[in-house]
C-alpha positions as CSV (number, residue, x, y, z in Angstrom):
1,X,-0.1,-0.1,0.1
2,X,2.7,2.4,1.1
3,X,5.2,4.0,-1.8
4,X,8.9,4.3,-0.8
5,X,11.2,6.7,-2.8
6,X,14.5,6.3,-1.8
7,X,17.2,9.1,-2.4
8,X,20.9,7.4,-2.7
9,X,23.7,9.4,-2.6
10,X,26.9,7.7,-3.3
11,X,30.3,9.6,-2.4
12,X,33.1,8.1,-4.4
13,X,36.1,8.8,-7.3
14,X,34.7,5.5,-8.8
15,X,32.1,6.0,-11.7
16,X,31.7,2.2,-12.0
17,X,30.5,1.9,-8.8
18,X,28.0,4.6,-9.4
19,X,27.0,2.4,-12.3
20,X,26.5,-0.6,-10.1
21,X,24.4,1.2,-8.1
22,X,22.2,2.3,-10.7
23,X,21.7,-1.4,-11.4
24,X,20.0,-2.2,-8.3
25,X,16.5,-3.6,-9.2
26,X,13.4,-2.0,-7.6
27,X,11.2,-3.6,-5.1
28,X,7.5,-3.2,-5.8
29,X,6.2,0.3,-4.4
30,X,9.7,1.2,-4.3
31,X,11.6,3.7,-6.4
32,X,14.8,5.2,-6.6
33,X,16.9,8.5,-7.4
34,X,20.6,8.4,-7.5
35,X,23.0,11.1,-6.7
36,X,26.9,11.1,-6.6
37,X,30.1,13.5,-5.9
38,X,33.6,12.8,-5.3
39,X,33.6,14.8,-2.0
40,X,30.6,14.9,0.5
41,X,28.2,18.2,0.1
42,X,26.1,19.4,2.5
43,X,22.9,19.8,0.6
44,X,23.1,16.2,-0.9
45,X,23.9,14.9,2.6
46,X,20.8,16.5,4.1
47,X,18.6,15.6,1.6
48,X,19.4,11.9,1.3
49,X,17.7,8.7,2.2
50,X,20.6,6.5,2.0
51,X,24.5,7.8,2.1
52,X,27.0,5.4,0.6
53,X,30.5,6.8,1.5
54,X,33.4,5.3,0.0
55,X,36.5,6.3,2.3
56,X,39.3,5.1,0.4
57,X,40.6,7.9,-1.2
58,X,39.5,10.6,1.7
59,X,40.0,11.6,5.4
60,X,37.6,8.8,7.0
61,X,37.4,10.4,10.4
62,X,36.9,13.6,8.9
63,X,34.4,12.7,6.4
64,X,32.3,10.5,8.9
65,X,31.9,13.6,11.3
66,X,30.7,15.7,8.4
67,X,28.4,13.2,7.2
68,X,27.1,12.6,10.7
69,X,26.7,16.4,11.4
70,X,24.8,17.0,8.2
71,X,22.6,13.8,7.7
72,X,19.1,13.2,8.7
73,X,18.4,11.2,12.0
74,X,16.7,8.7,9.9
75,X,19.0,8.4,6.9
76,X,21.0,5.5,6.7
77,X,24.9,5.4,6.5
78,X,27.0,2.8,4.7
79,X,30.6,3.2,4.8
80,X,33.1,1.4,2.2
81,X,36.4,1.0,4.0
82,X,39.4,-0.9,3.8
83,X,41.1,-2.7,6.8
84,X,42.8,0.2,8.6
85,X,40.0,2.6,8.2
86,X,37.6,0.2,9.5
87,X,39.6,-0.6,12.4
88,X,39.7,3.4,13.2
89,X,35.6,3.9,12.6
90,X,34.7,1.1,14.9
91,X,36.5,2.7,17.9
92,X,34.6,6.1,17.5
93,X,32.3,7.0,20.0
94,X,29.5,7.7,16.9
95,X,30.2,4.3,15.3
96,X,26.8,3.5,16.6
97,X,25.3,5.9,13.9
98,X,27.1,4.0,11.2
99,X,24.1,1.4,9.7
100,X,27.0,-0.6,8.2
101,X,30.5,-1.2,7.4
102,X,31.4,-2.8,3.6
103,X,35.0,-3.6,4.2
104,X,36.8,-3.2,0.8
105,X,38.0,-4.1,-1.9
106,X,34.5,-5.7,-3.1
107,X,34.2,-7.3,-6.5
108,X,30.9,-6.3,-8.4
109,X,29.4,-9.4,-7.2
110,X,30.1,-9.1,-3.5
111,X,29.0,-5.4,-4.0
112,X,25.4,-6.5,-5.4
113,X,25.2,-9.1,-2.6
114,X,25.5,-6.8,0.1
115,X,23.4,-3.8,-1.6
116,X,20.4,-6.6,-2.2
117,X,20.7,-8.0,1.6
118,X,20.9,-4.2,2.6
119,X,17.6,-3.8,0.1
120,X,15.8,-6.7,1.6
121,X,16.5,-5.5,5.4
122,X,15.3,-1.9,4.2
123,X,12.0,-3.1,3.2
124,X,11.5,-5.3,6.1
125,X,11.8,-1.8,7.9
126,X,9.2,-0.4,5.9
127,X,7.1,-3.5,5.8
128,X,7.1,-3.2,9.7
129,X,6.2,0.6,9.9
130,X,3.2,-0.1,7.7
131,X,2.3,-3.1,10.3
132,X,2.7,-1.0,12.9
133,X,0.6,2.1,11.1
134,X,-2.4,-0.5,10.7
135,X,-2.3,-1.6,14.3
136,X,-2.1,2.0,15.7
137,X,-4.7,3.3,13.6
138,X,-7.1,0.5,13.9
139,X,-6.8,0.1,18.0
140,X,-6.7,4.2,18.3
141,X,-9.7,4.8,15.9
142,X,-12.2,2.5,18.3
143,X,-14.2,4.0,21.3
144,X,-13.2,0.5,23.5
145,X,-10.0,0.2,25.7
146,X,-7.2,-2.0,24.3
147,X,-4.2,-3.3,25.8
148,X,-1.0,-5.8,25.0
149,X,0.2,-7.2,28.7
150,X,3.2,-9.5,29.3
151,X,2.7,-12.7,31.7
152,X,3.5,-10.5,34.4
153,X,0.7,-8.1,34.1
154,X,3.0,-5.2,32.9
155,X,1.0,-3.4,30.2
156,X,3.3,-3.0,27.1
157,X,1.1,-1.5,24.9
158,X,-2.6,0.4,25.1
159,X,-4.6,2.5,22.8
160,X,-5.9,5.9,23.3
161,X,-9.1,5.1,24.5
162,X,-7.3,3.0,27.3
163,X,-5.5,6.2,28.1
164,X,-8.1,8.6,28.6
165,X,-10.2,6.1,30.5
166,X,-7.5,6.0,33.3
167,X,-6.2,9.6,32.5
168,X,-2.5,8.8,32.0
169,X,-0.1,8.9,29.1
170,X,1.2,5.8,27.2
171,X,4.3,6.5,28.7
172,X,3.2,6.6,32.1
173,X,1.4,3.4,31.1
174,X,3.7,1.3,29.3
175,X,5.6,-1.0,31.6
176,X,3.3,-0.7,34.4
177,X,1.1,-2.9,36.6
178,X,-2.6,-3.0,37.0
179,X,-2.6,-1.4,41.0
180,X,-1.1,1.5,39.2
181,X,-2.5,2.2,36.3
182,X,-6.2,2.0,37.8
183,X,-4.9,3.9,41.1
184,X,-6.0,1.3,43.4
185,X,-3.8,-0.8,46.3
186,X,-3.7,-4.2,46.7
187,X,-6.0,-3.9,49.7
188,X,-8.6,-2.1,47.8
189,X,-8.7,-4.6,44.8
190,X,-9.1,-7.7,47.4
191,X,-12.0,-6.0,48.8
192,X,-13.8,-5.0,45.6
193,X,-15.5,-6.9,42.7
194,X,-12.6,-6.6,40.5
195,X,-11.2,-9.6,38.9
196,X,-9.2,-8.3,35.9
197,X,-5.9,-9.9,36.8
198,X,-7.5,-13.4,38.0
199,X,-8.8,-13.5,34.6
200,X,-5.6,-12.7,33.0
201,X,-4.2,-16.1,34.4
202,X,-7.2,-18.0,33.5
203,X,-6.6,-16.8,29.7
204,X,-3.0,-17.8,29.7
205,X,-3.7,-21.2,31.7
206,X,-6.5,-22.0,29.2
207,X,-4.4,-20.8,26.0
208,X,-7.9,-19.4,24.3
209,X,-10.2,-16.2,23.8
210,X,-12.0,-16.0,27.1
211,X,-15.0,-13.4,27.8
212,X,-15.4,-11.9,31.1
213,X,-17.9,-9.5,32.9
214,X,-15.5,-7.0,34.7
215,X,-15.8,-4.0,37.0
216,X,-12.9,-1.2,36.9
217,X,-12.5,2.0,38.8
218,X,-12.7,4.5,36.2
219,X,-12.2,8.0,38.1
220,X,-14.8,8.2,41.2
221,X,-17.2,5.9,39.5
222,X,-17.4,2.1,38.9
223,X,-17.6,0.9,35.3
224,X,-19.2,-2.3,34.0
225,X,-17.1,-3.8,31.0
226,X,-17.4,-6.6,28.7
227,X,-13.8,-8.1,28.2
228,X,-12.4,-10.5,25.6
229,X,-9.1,-11.5,26.1
230,X,-6.8,-13.9,24.3
231,X,-2.9,-15.4,25.2
232,X,-0.4,-14.3,22.9
233,X,2.5,-16.7,22.0
234,X,6.3,-16.5,22.0
235,X,8.5,-17.7,19.3
236,X,8.6,-21.1,21.0
237,X,4.9,-21.5,21.6
238,X,4.8,-20.7,25.2
239,X,2.5,-17.9,26.4
240,X,4.3,-14.6,26.7
241,X,1.2,-12.7,27.4
242,X,-2.3,-11.7,26.8
243,X,-4.4,-9.0,24.5
244,X,-7.3,-7.5,25.9
245,X,-10.5,-5.6,24.5
246,X,-12.7,-4.0,27.0
247,X,-16.4,-2.7,25.9
248,X,-17.8,-0.2,28.7
249,X,-21.1,-1.7,29.1
250,X,-22.4,0.3,31.9
251,X,-25.0,2.4,30.0
252,X,-26.2,-1.0,28.5
253,X,-26.6,-2.5,31.8
254,X,-28.6,0.4,33.2
255,X,-30.8,0.5,30.1
256,X,-31.1,-3.7,30.9
257,X,-32.2,-2.9,34.6
258,X,-34.3,-0.2,33.3
259,X,-35.9,-2.5,30.9
260,X,-36.5,-5.1,33.6
261,X,-37.8,-2.5,36.2
262,X,-40.4,-1.1,33.2
263,X,-41.4,-4.9,32.5
264,X,-41.9,-5.8,36.0
265,X,-43.5,-2.9,37.9
266,X,-46.4,-0.5,37.4
267,X,-45.2,3.1,35.8
268,X,-47.5,5.2,37.9
269,X,-47.0,3.4,41.7
270,X,-43.7,1.5,41.3
271,X,-45.3,-1.3,42.4
272,X,-44.8,-4.9,40.8
273,X,-46.9,-5.6,38.0
274,X,-49.2,-8.6,37.1
275,X,-46.3,-10.3,35.1
276,X,-43.8,-9.9,38.0
277,X,-46.5,-11.7,40.2
278,X,-46.6,-14.8,38.3
279,X,-43.1,-15.0,37.6
280,X,-42.4,-14.5,41.8
281,X,-45.0,-17.5,42.3
282,X,-43.3,-19.6,39.7
283,X,-40.2,-19.3,41.4
284,X,-41.6,-20.2,45.2
285,X,-40.8,-23.6,46.2
286,X,-43.0,-23.3,49.5
287,X,-46.3,-23.5,48.7
288,X,-47.4,-21.8,52.3
289,X,-48.7,-18.2,50.9
290,X,-51.2,-15.8,52.1
291,X,-53.0,-14.0,49.7
292,X,-54.5,-10.4,49.9
293,X,-57.0,-9.1,47.3
294,X,-57.8,-5.4,47.6
295,X,-60.1,-3.5,45.3
296,X,-61.0,0.4,45.9
297,X,-64.9,1.2,46.8
298,X,-66.2,4.7,44.9
299,X,-62.8,4.9,43.1
300,X,-64.7,6.0,39.9
301,X,-66.8,8.6,41.5
302,X,-63.2,10.5,42.6
303,X,-62.3,10.4,38.4
304,X,-65.3,11.3,37.4
305,X,-65.6,14.6,40.1
306,X,-62.2,15.3,40.4
307,X,-60.3,14.3,37.4
308,X,-58.3,11.2,36.6
309,X,-54.8,13.0,38.1
310,X,-56.4,12.8,41.7
311,X,-57.6,9.3,40.7
312,X,-53.8,8.6,40.2
313,X,-53.0,10.6,43.2
314,X,-55.2,8.1,45.2
315,X,-53.7,5.2,43.5
316,X,-49.9,6.2,44.5
317,X,-51.2,6.8,48.3
318,X,-52.8,3.5,48.4
319,X,-49.5,1.6,47.0
320,X,-47.3,4.3,49.7
321,X,-49.5,3.0,52.3
322,X,-49.4,-0.9,51.5
323,X,-45.3,-0.3,51.5
324,X,-45.5,1.3,54.7
325,X,-47.7,-1.3,56.6
326,X,-46.0,-4.5,54.7
327,X,-42.5,-3.6,53.8
328,X,-41.5,-7.3,53.5
329,X,-44.2,-8.3,51.2
330,X,-44.9,-8.8,47.7
331,X,-47.1,-6.2,46.9
332,X,-48.6,-5.3,43.3
333,X,-51.1,-3.5,41.2
334,X,-52.6,-5.8,38.9
335,X,-54.7,-3.1,36.9
336,X,-57.1,-0.2,37.2
337,X,-57.8,-0.2,41.2
338,X,-57.1,-3.7,42.1
339,X,-54.0,-4.2,44.3
340,X,-52.0,-7.4,45.1
341,X,-50.3,-9.0,48.4
342,X,-48.8,-12.1,48.9
343,X,-46.6,-13.0,52.1
344,X,-44.8,-16.2,52.1
345,X,-44.6,-18.5,55.0
346,X,-47.0,-20.6,57.0
347,X,-49.8,-18.7,58.6
348,X,-52.8,-19.3,60.9
349,X,-56.6,-18.3,60.3
350,X,-56.0,-15.9,62.9
351,X,-53.3,-14.0,61.7
352,X,-54.2,-13.6,58.1
353,X,-57.8,-12.1,59.4
354,X,-55.8,-9.8,61.4
355,X,-53.4,-8.5,58.5
356,X,-56.8,-8.5,56.5
357,X,-58.3,-5.9,59.0
358,X,-55.3,-3.9,59.4
359,X,-54.8,-3.3,55.6
360,X,-58.3,-2.2,55.3
361,X,-58.1,0.2,58.6
362,X,-55.0,1.7,57.5
363,X,-55.9,2.3,54.0
364,X,-59.5,3.8,55.3
365,X,-57.6,5.7,57.6
366,X,-55.6,7.5,54.9
367,X,-58.4,8.1,52.3
368,X,-60.4,10.0,55.3
369,X,-57.6,12.6,55.7
370,X,-57.7,13.8,52.0
371,X,-60.5,15.7,51.3
372,X,-61.0,14.3,47.5
373,X,-60.7,10.7,48.7
374,X,-63.0,10.7,51.5
375,X,-65.7,8.7,49.5
376,X,-63.1,6.1,49.1
377,X,-62.9,2.8,50.9
378,X,-60.9,-0.6,50.7
379,X,-62.5,-4.1,50.1
380,X,-59.8,-6.8,51.2
381,X,-60.2,-10.4,50.8
382,X,-57.9,-13.0,51.9
383,X,-56.9,-16.5,51.4
384,X,-54.2,-18.8,52.8
385,X,-52.5,-22.3,52.4
386,X,-53.2,-24.4,55.2
387,X,-51.3,-27.4,53.9
388,X,-48.9,-26.0,51.3
389,X,-50.4,-27.6,48.5
390,X,-53.0,-25.2,47.4
391,X,-52.0,-23.4,44.1
392,X,-51.7,-19.7,44.0
393,X,-54.3,-19.3,41.5
394,X,-56.7,-21.4,43.6
395,X,-55.9,-19.2,46.7
396,X,-56.1,-15.9,44.7
397,X,-59.5,-17.3,43.3
398,X,-60.5,-17.4,47.2
399,X,-59.3,-14.2,48.3
400,X,-60.9,-12.6,45.0
401,X,-64.3,-13.9,45.9
402,X,-64.2,-12.9,49.5
403,X,-63.5,-9.4,48.1
404,X,-66.3,-9.0,46.1
405,X,-68.4,-10.0,48.9
406,X,-67.1,-7.7,51.3
407,X,-67.6,-5.1,48.4
408,X,-71.1,-6.1,47.8
409,X,-71.9,-5.8,51.8
410,X,-70.3,-2.1,51.5
411,X,-72.7,-0.9,49.0
């Protein structure tokens, strides 16, 4: 995909060497430009990508100093020198800035061999740059957290989203462990819900991609993450670390909880709804239940006289009162002005009747406090399981029948 134009600069007195250089084949996506001079020139030195300096007819030390002071930092410097010059150049403090030394004399075949080997190495470097560019662009273009760790847990590479999440730079993160990066101490980690480090060990042990639900502290809040972690294998096939991708699903979890709540609760009163009641009953292993059905008498007149807004207030008041007097019970609005209370566990007939009367007294006592609700009263029916074998539907039917009998007697 990339295109690389290489500017070669040959410093030599030998025209045949320049001709051999120009005969170098071009690799795919590469193009060449060639320049030559007898002595090192500042302009060409600063422009060149690759400098080949033939030191045999010049002062090697002086020429090297000139080239190093005027070449670009990323330019490669190949020196052609005899044995004596090579011995001198390799003792220089700045010898490490020399890309390679080709010891002369060289035959044409030797020169071409070294040139081809250098060319392959140079291309490999450009290919590596392109792969690195692919990787960096990819991981930095996504909003998810991406990291690479060694098997001791040190972060070797992270993306920009990761840096933003922990409020640290890449330089601060790379080479550091979990506690420093996430600003927690081992004691806090042990007490919390974190499983990040344990999951790394699991991935390395299984040697396969694993998916986890993890909790991390980002700033002052705890975030829910869906993480995908895979082992990284060394040249010999052993595990050398892990790579992880974390998707912040905190908001999605909140939406899920909201959807579950909306599906199982009444929007107006906040009580459970009919759907949740049946799900709750299906999960009960103990058949001992006490069921109370509640209906509001003369509720329709409140809607007709004062409007549905006042009627809604009466329903909310009913829900609030039931929650206050029976805080440990399942309380639901079954629809309209009908409510249900379910109390689990064994009960006596006397206990159930006391509870039924208490519900009615508390509700009626609240209604009379409000001018617009004084015509409302509660009819309450009750049924309980004596053996623990009666079904909820049977108990509900009995309590409902009792409620309607009481409702008829109150007319």
